[in-house]
Each structure stands twice: as structure tokens, then as C-alpha cells.
N, C-alpha and C positions, 0 to 999 in steps of 0.2 A: 612767181612774178618777180621782175626786176625792181630795184628801188625806184627807178623812174616810172615804171608802170603803176606801182603803188601810189606814187604822188599824183599821177593822172587820175586814178580811181578816186583818191581823196578829193580832188578838185571837182569831179563829177558829183560825188555825194554832197559836198558843200553847196554846189549849185542847186541841187534838189532841195536842200534845207532852206536856202534863201528864196528861191523862186516859188516854191510850192508851200512855204511856211510849214514845213514838216518837222516834227521832233527828230532829233539826230538819230535816236535808236531806230525809228521807223525807216528813215532813209538808208541807214546802214544795212538793215535787214533786207530791204527791197533790193539793194545793190547785190548783196550776197546771193539772194535767190535767183537773180538774173545772170550771175556770173559763177556758176557752180564749180568752175575750174579752180577758183581761188581757194587755197588751203586755209586751215585755221590760223597759221602764222601770218599769212597775207591779210586775212580779215582783221586780225588783232593789230597789225601794223597800220592798216588803213584807218581803223577806228582811232588809233592813237594820234595819227595826223589830223583827223577831223576834230577830235576833241581838243587837241592842243591849239588848233586854229580858232575854235570857239573860245578857248580861254583867253587868247591874245588877239581877238578880232579887231578891236578898236586900235590898239597900238601897232599891230601889223599893217593895217590899212594906212595909218599915219606915216609909218616908215616908207611905205611904197607910194604914197600920195595917190592911192586908188583903193576903192573898196570892192573890187571884183573878187570872186572866189579865188582866181589864180593869184592875184596880188596878195590876198590875205594868207594863202597857203605858203607862198614864197617868203613873204615877210615874216611869217611865224618861224620858218626854219632859221632865220637869223635871230629873231627876238626870243623865242622860247628854247630853241635847241642849240643856239650859239654857233651855227654853221657859217663859215666864211663864204664869200661870193663864189670862189672857185668850186667849193664843195657843192653849193647849190646849183651851179652851172653844170656840174657833172650829172646831176639828177634831171635837170631840165635842159636837155641838149638836142631835142628834136629827133632823136633816134626812135626806132620802132617802139610804140606804146608809151614813150616818154612824153612829157609836155613839150610844147614848142620851145625852142632855144631862147634863152634870156635875151632881151633887147639891150641895146646900149644904155637906154635910160634905166632899165631895171638893174643892170650891173652897177650903174652909178649910184642909184638909191641904196643898194645893198652895201656898197663900199663907203658911202659918206653920210647917209641919213642917220639922224639920232632923234631921241625924244625930247631934246632940249626945247623948251618953250611950249611943249604940249600941255593941254589943260589936265587937271587931275583925273577926270573921267577917262581920258585916253591912256594916261600912264597906268591908271588902276584898272583899266579894261572893265568898266561897268557902264550901264546906261546913263546918259547925261542927265535925264530927268531925276535920277536919284542923288545927284551931286549935293544938293542942299541938305538932304536928309543925312547923308554920310558926313558932311561937314559939321552938322550939329553934334554928332557923336565923336568924331575923330579930329576935327579941325584940319590943320595942315598935314596931319598924318594920314588923311584919307586915301591919298594915292598909294602909299605904302601898304595900307590895309587892303585896298583893292587888289594890288599886285599879289599879296599873299592869298587872298580869296580866289585868285585866278590860278594859283599854283596847282600842281598835280598832287593829289592826296595819297598818302601811304595806305597800306592795308592794315587796319588795326583789328586785333582779336581780343576778346575778353575771356579770360580763363574762368571757368565755372568752379568756384571754390567748394561747391557741394560735392564735386567729384574728383578734383585734381588740384595740384599745386603748380604755381607758375613755372618753377624751375624744371619740373618733370615734363610739362608740356613743351617748354622751350627745347628741351633735349629731343623730344619725340618729333618735333618739326624742324630739326636741325638743317635739313636740306633747303628750307626756305630762309634760313639765316635770320630768324626773328630776334629782336632785341627787346628787353623790358621797356615799357613806356616810361616817359619822364615823370609823370604825375600819378597815374593810376596804379594802385598796387596789384591790380588784376590784369593789366594790359600787356600785350606783345605787339610789336610793330614790325611789319614786313615792307621794305621799300622796293618799289618796282621800277625797272627801266622804262623809258618812254615806249619802246616797241614790244615790251614783254606782255605775254598773255597772262591774264589773271590766273593765279594758281587754283587748282580744283579743290578748294578748301572743303567743299561739301562732300568730297570723297575721302578726305583724310580720316583715318581711324579715330583720331582725337575728336573730330567733329561728330562722327557717327556714334561715338560713345557719350556724347553730351558734355565733353570736357571743355569745348570752346564754342564761342559764338562770334560772328563778325559784328563788331560794334566800335565806332570811332571812340577814341580816348575821351573826347569832350563829352560824349553821351554817357560814357562810364562815370565821368566825374559829376555829371548832373545827377545821376542816380545816387552817387556817394554823398553829395552835398544835401540830399533830401533828409539825411539823418535818420532813416528808417532803422528801428531797433527791434531785436528779437522779442517776440511776444506781443508786438503792437497789432492793432487793427488798422489796415491800410487800404485805401482805394486808389487804384490807377485809373483815372477817369478818362484818359485818352490813350488806352493801352495799345491800340493798333495791333501790329504783329507780335508785340510782347517783349521787345528788346529790353526796356527798362523794367518790366515786370520780372523778368528772369534775373536781372541784376539785383532787384530788391529781395527776391526770394533767397538768393545766396547771402546777401547782407544780413538777413534776418535768420539765417541758419535753419530754415524750414520751421521756425517757431512763430506763433501768431498766425495771422490770416491776411491774405491779400485778395481783394476783390478787383478783378480786371474787367473793364468794360470799355465800350467805345460807341459813339453815336451811330457809326456805320458798321454793321455787323460783318460786312464783307472784309473789312480791314482786320477783323479778329480771326479770320479763318486759319492763318498759319500758326496761331498761338498754341493750339491743342497739341500738335506734333512736337513743337518746340518744348512744351512743358514736359511731355513724356520723356523726351530725350534728356532733358536737364536734370531729372530727378527731383524737381520742385514739387513738394507735397502740400504746401500751404497756400495754394492759389485756387480760388474759385473764379471761373469765367462767367460773367453775367451778360448774356446776350440780350440786347435791348429789344423790347417789343414796342415801346414808345419812349421818347426821350425822358430819361430820369426815373421812370417807374421801376426799373430793375433794381434800384437802390433804396426804395422807400423804407424798407425794414431796417436800414442801417442808420437812419437819422439820429444824430446825437450820440453815436457810439464810436466814431472813428477818431483815431489819433493823428493820422496823416493822410492827406489827399495829395497825390502826385498829379499835376496837370502838365503833360507834355503837349503844350497848346498847339492848335493849328496855326501856322504862321507862313510868312512869305518864303521861308527856307533859304534866305540869303546866306546864312552861316554855312550852308552845305554846298555853296556854289562850286567849290573845287572838286566835288564829287559829281556835280551835275551842271557843267558850264553852259549847257544848252538853255537851262532854265532862266538865266539872267537876261538873255536877249529876248525871251518870250514873255517876261513879266510885264504887267501893265499896272498903272496906278490903281485901277479899280480892284485889283486883287488885294492890295493892302487894306483898302476900306472894308472889304468883306471879312478879312481876317481879324481886323480890330473888333468888329461886331461879335464874331464868334468867340474871341478870347474873353471879352467882357461877360458873355453869357455863360461860358464854362466856369469862369471864376465864381460867378454868383451861384452856380449850381453846387459848388463845393461847400458853401457855408452851412447849410442845414445838416450836413453829414457830420460835422465836427463836434466833439465834446469840448467842454471847457479846457483850455490849454492846448487844444489841437492845432495842427499846423497845416498850411498849404505850401507845397513846393511847386512854384510856378516856373516852368521851363519853356524856353523857345529856342529854336535854331535860327535865330535872327539877330542882327546887330542894330536894328533900327530902334531909336528911342521910343517911337510911338508904340511899338509892340512890347517894349520892355519896361523901362522906368515909368513911362507915361501910363502904361496899362496898370501898373502897380499903384500909382498915384490915384488913378480913377477908382480903383477898387477900394482903397483906403477912405476915399471921400464918401463912398457908398456904405462902407462897413467900418465905422470908426472904432469898433471893438477890437480890431486887429492892429498889429504893429509889425514892422519889419525887423526880423532878426538881423543884427549887424552882419554884413557880409564877411567881415574878418572873422567873426565867430563861426559862420557857416563854413569857411575855408578850413577850419580846424579839423574837419572830417578827414583831411588828407594826412593827418598825423605829422610826422617829422618833415614832410614836404610843404606844410601849410604856409610857413612864413615866406618862403621863396615864391610859392604859387601866388600868394596875396600881392606880392610886388609885381609879378608878371601880368596877372589879370587886371582888368579895369574894375575897381571897386567904387560904387556910388552909394548914395543914400538908400537906393531901392534894391540893390543886388550886385552880383558880380558878372562880368562879361569876359568870356574867353574868345579869342580870335586866332586864326592861323598865324598872324603876325606876332602876337604877344605870347601865346602859349603853345603854338604849334599843334593846335587841335582844330576841329571844325569850330565855327562860331556858335557859342551857346551862352544864353543868359539864364541865370538862376536867381530866384528870389524866394526866401523862406519867410512866410507870414504866420504869425502866431496869434491865436485868439486869446 
């Protein structure tokens, strides 16, 4: 397919997303099934255009003074990819399979329009109804934080220290040009071009041998900040597919015991194969029969409960830009209820001196500091471990990290803008 044809296809897919209110992945899959001639490179390029348009949907529409799929895709080429009007005109020139040629008005907007005077939600490319919530956390920096949340995420890998060292894995993956992550002692980062296909990590020998897992650096740091120690008894209460469970097992050097569970046993399905591949031997998976009953025998015996809480997922928007435009206020209300419930479920499990590591991939105060304050009011026997102390888990990087992250009375907040990770909140609560 020609570059112009790819742009036409991206406009078609975006139209389907908007008009049919479809998730982007579904719309892209349907387009691919209906256009079998498109190769994998074409599909990757089209997906890149669509996701970049979703990242910069509000600001691109503002630049073009129109919110049609065509206007958003064209505006994105200037806003996100930095193309000049002549380069965009070469893609949209009205030739066979290319979009209709640019109008005089479109050329003028591309040449002269700016974001000067645009409101923060437009500059930051987030839903307007969230502006007050983000202002509460970031104040005048919310537009910059939103821009970073709309940026394209790199591919982060966690080296499994049960099986390999980071330097050796970096050498084995040399064709991907991975670089050590800034903060995590286990991480490698691969940066991808806008049109690049995602590398087949799951086919790499290092992956098949259990030496690496795909995991954002922020998620790695959340596990590290839990402070799990070798020999401890640990519960991963919202284990899901097991990403943080595996990180904890490596931190604990296969010593002690981790009990991994989740309210939804379907989310636990992938954990079994991942555990086998990783070489983790100190993990028991407790599949729930009814909520909470699978852990009854552990009451009063646990050193640490990790809660990777259900949340709005705002911190992961750069990996799922489609989600921010489909999010509704009711989702936040539901997540707040679930978070309070799972925090309260952790309390009976802990021994005296036990800790709760409360983690969200959200940046909203209601889900983070506000949730911690609510917990402390219900359970006054707990106190917050000072976040500066929590950051000491990063060792020699701790002081610089503590300056980059946002530290509050309730915990620490990572964001793409400040720490170049996904958005993660971590609070450590001690009984």
C-alpha cells in the first residue's frame, strides 16, 4: 500500500471507531479482515496512524477547527508527527487510493494554526470532564502531564534475575537496541518508531527461557517499592496475569511464600505458564471459589499484602489511548468502591507490623491519596510509611527519583512527565 492509501485506511478505521463507538482494536481487526491484501507492515502503519490520532484527538481537531476523522488524522500528522503542510499534501493529494486533496482552508490551518489559547484539556488531549480532577493533582502543569500521558510509550522489559543478569540479556537482544532503564535495576527499554511493528518478543529465546517479561518500568518500580523481602509471607491480592507476582518472586530470591489470587479467576489464567517459564518456586496460586474464602487459613500470618488495585487506568493511557475517550464518570465511582473493599480485605491477613503496598495505575487523587486517607480513618492502627523511605528501595537512584516523583503525605506518584514511566501511585501502609 502507498502512504496515501494507508492514510485513507486510517481515516476509514477512525470513522468506524467514532460512528460505531467501537474499541480501536476491534475496528482495526475488522478492517484487516475485510482487506486481506494489506500486509503486516501496512496494518502496523495504519494502526500507528489510528492510535496517534487517538492520542492527539482533541488538539488535532483544535488545530484544524474541525472534529471529523479526516481533520483529526490530518491535524495529527502536524501535531504528533511534525510533518509540514507540503509533506501532508503529498499524502492527501487525491491520487488513486489517497485521501482527497487538501483544501485551501486545510492548508492554511496546517501552515498557521497553533494551540495558543487552547484550554488545558485540549493541549493535554484528555476529556474535558476530567479537567478539575487533574487540576487538583497537577494544577497548572496538568496540560503538560496530559501531553505526556498522550505520548507513545516505549517497550519496557523486566529481566528475571532468577535466571539472568541484565547485561547478558541486553547483549542477547542487541538487534533491538535495548537500553537500561533509568530507575529500575531490572529494566531494559526499547524505543519504537511510529510506523514500526512491535518486535516479536514472545518468540525471542530470552523470553522463551523465562529471562524476560514485558513490564513497564513504573510497574517494576511499584513492585520494588513494596519492599518484599526473602523469607516473608506475601499475598498478591489482585494478581491478575501475574506481572508483579513474578517480580516479587525474583525480589524474594525464591525464598518465603507468595500467595497469588484475584477476584476474577479468568484473569489468573495466564499466570500458570508464566510461573513455569520464570522458574519461580515460591508462589501458590489460590483460585477463588468465593470472594476472600481462598485466603481464610492465612489470617494473621502475612507480612505483606500487595494490592494492585482495580482503577481507571489513566496512568496507562499512553499504552491505551482509546481508553481515555471511552471513559465515563461512572467508572471512577465503581473503582473507588472496589478499591475500598479490597483494602479492607487485606487487614485480617496481616500480622502485627505487617504492611500493605497499595498500588494504582491512576493519577487521580480520589483513587490514590484520598483512598489512603479513607482507609486510615477506618483502620487507625495503620500508618503511612514516609514515601521518601519507600523510595530507598531504589538504592543509589533513590534521591534523584524522590525529586522526580511527586511525594505526598500518602505516597509517591510516578508519571510519564516526571519519571518517564506509566503513571503509578504507591503507598506503603504499616500495621
